[in-house]
C-alpha positions as CSV (number, residue, x, y, z in Angstrom):
1,M,0.0,0.1,0.0
2,E,1.5,3.5,-0.9
3,K,2.0,5.9,2.0
4,I,0.8,9.3,1.5
5,Y,1.6,12.5,3.6
6,L,-0.6,15.3,3.3
7,D,0.5,18.6,4.7
8,V,-2.3,20.4,7.0
9,C,-2.6,23.1,4.3
10,S,-3.7,20.6,2.0
11,L,-6.3,18.8,4.4
12,C,-7.5,22.1,5.0
13,R,-8.1,22.8,1.5
14,P,-12.2,21.3,1.7
15,F,-12.6,24.2,4.1
16,D,-11.7,27.0,2.2
17,N,-13.6,29.0,0.0
18,Q,-14.4,26.9,-2.7
19,D,-15.7,30.3,-5.2
20,Y,-12.2,30.3,-6.7
21,A,-11.3,27.4,-9.3
22,R,-7.9,26.9,-8.1
23,I,-9.0,26.2,-4.7
24,S,-12.2,24.1,-5.9
25,L,-9.5,22.2,-8.1
26,E,-7.5,21.5,-5.1
27,T,-10.1,20.4,-3.0
28,D,-11.4,17.9,-5.3
29,A,-7.7,16.4,-5.7
30,V,-7.7,16.1,-1.8
31,N,-11.0,14.8,-1.7
32,L,-9.8,12.0,-4.3
33,I,-6.8,11.1,-2.3
34,L,-9.0,10.7,1.0
35,S,-11.4,8.6,-0.8
36,G,-8.3,6.4,-1.9
37,V,-7.4,6.5,1.9
38,K,-10.8,5.5,3.2
39,E,-10.8,2.5,0.4
40,N,-7.4,1.3,1.7
41,K,-5.7,2.2,-1.6
42,Y,-3.4,4.4,0.3
43,M,-2.0,4.7,4.0
44,L,-2.4,8.4,5.3
45,M,0.7,9.0,7.5
46,K,0.5,11.6,10.2
47,S,3.0,13.2,12.5
48,P,3.1,15.1,15.6
49,V,3.3,18.6,13.4
50,H,-0.2,17.5,12.0
51,I,-1.4,17.6,15.6
52,R,0.3,20.6,16.8
53,E,-0.7,22.9,13.4
54,I,-4.5,21.4,13.6
55,E,-4.7,22.4,17.4
56,V,-4.2,26.0,16.5
57,I,-6.8,26.2,14.0
58,T,-9.4,28.4,15.3
59,D,-12.6,27.3,13.6
60,D,-14.0,24.8,16.1
61,F,-15.5,22.6,13.2
62,E,-12.7,22.5,11.0
63,R,-10.3,21.5,13.8
64,T,-12.6,18.8,15.2
65,E,-13.0,17.5,11.9
66,L,-9.2,17.5,11.3
67,L,-8.3,15.7,14.2
68,R,-11.3,13.1,13.7
69,L,-9.8,12.4,10.3
70,L,-6.3,11.8,11.3
71,E,-7.2,9.8,14.2
72,T,-9.5,7.4,12.2
73,Y,-7.1,7.1,9.0
74,G,-3.9,8.4,10.0
75,R,-0.9,6.1,10.6
76,T,1.8,7.4,12.8
77,I,5.3,8.1,11.3
78,K,8.0,6.5,13.2
79,V,11.2,8.6,13.3
80,E,14.9,8.5,14.6
81,S,14.8,11.6,16.5
82,E,18.3,12.7,16.5
83,I,18.6,12.4,12.6
84,V,15.3,14.1,12.3
85,R,16.6,16.8,14.5
86,N,19.5,17.3,12.8
87,R,18.0,17.4,9.4
88,T,15.3,20.0,10.5
89,E,17.7,21.9,12.2
90,F,19.7,21.8,8.9
91,L,16.6,22.8,6.7
92,I,15.7,25.7,9.0
93,S,18.9,27.5,8.7
94,K,18.4,27.4,4.8
95,M,15.3,29.2,5.6
96,F,12.6,26.4,5.7
97,G,9.5,26.9,8.2
98,I,9.9,25.0,11.4
99,A,6.7,23.2,10.2
100,D,8.2,22.2,6.5
101,A,11.2,21.6,7.7
102,A,10.3,18.8,10.4
103,G,7.7,17.6,7.8
104,H,9.7,17.7,4.7
105,Q,12.5,14.9,5.6
106,L,10.2,12.4,7.9
107,K,10.7,8.8,7.1
108,F,7.7,6.8,6.6
109,N,8.4,3.8,8.9
110,T,5.5,2.1,10.4
């Protein structure tokens, strides 16, 4: 089964204003991928970065739905913390945001 990592921005797309064509197309793509996850075609990977980012979403419905989605379908990523920390610090030094740096180099070991 293929492992999929969707960042929180992608997971939030269905909650965005769908009046714009690009947003609507991206929402369709996310929903198609999530359909594959629900049909066990893909394995949705989750990380502590997901949870931290979602916990600060101010919209109660959106936050609750995203946490429920990850709880129901997400598989936790196991990482080697020292390697991840070193690589994350390197990426931050290259001007990556903290969440992007941490999520970018996660190993998908379950």
